[in-house]
N, C-alpha and C positions, 0 to 999 in steps of 0.2 A: 504493500499499499503507500501511496506518495500522500503526503500533505502534512498537518499537525496534529502532533498525538503524544502521548506519553511515552518517555524513552522507558525502556527497560533496565533498569538500574536496581530498583530496591522491590522488595515484594509488595510494598505500599502501592507502588507506582504499577503494577502488573494486576491488581485486584482490585475491583469498585470498592469504596469505603464502607458500603453496606454489608457486605461480604467479611471484612475483616473484624476480630474481636477487638477490644480497648487493648488487651495485652501485645495486640501484634502489631500496633502503632507505635514505632518507635519514634523516643525525642530526637535520638540521633539524625535519623532518617529525615524527620520535619526539618531542624535545624540545617541540613546538609542541603538538602532541595530548596530551603528560601535562600541560603548562602550562595550555594554554587550553582546549583541546576533548578530552573524552573520546571515545573511541572510536564509541561508540554513545549516540543521542540518542533521546528519545522525540518523535515527528511524523508527518507524513505526506509522503510523495514519489511522484510520478508518474514516468516516463520512457518511452522507446521507442525507434524509430530513424526516422531520415529514409529517404526514398527512395534518397539516395545512401549509404546505408548507415552513416553516423555516428551513433552513439547519445547521447541526452541524458538527463538526470536533474535535476527540481526539487524542492528539497526545503525544509519549512519543520519548523522544531523548536523545542522548548522552552528548549534551551540549556542543561537544568539536568545531564547528565551521565550516565554510564553507571549505571543501577541507580537511578535516582532519576525519581520518579513525580510528585512535587510540580512545580508552576509557580513558580519563584522571580519571576515578573512582570519580571524585567529583561534575561534573556538569552537572546532570540530570536535564533534564529540561520535564515538562508534562505540557501539558495546554488544555485547552475546551474552543471553542467558537460555539457561534449562530449566525447566522446570517440571 
């Protein structure tokens, strides 16, 4: 998919807030998300499921943050997640 979406870095970013228990919402992830990474970035992502049922996602984004469409040129983000 292409567009602006959550970057698959932390568990909190991969699940809807309604499906997370209070104890699963880490203060460190919230702090780092506000400080370093906004919740959504413009980019491209693909993912799927291996034959053994493990999900994966690979993401490349501009790193500019939520609501930013312009590429700052220096804050690229690349992430791989399996779950």
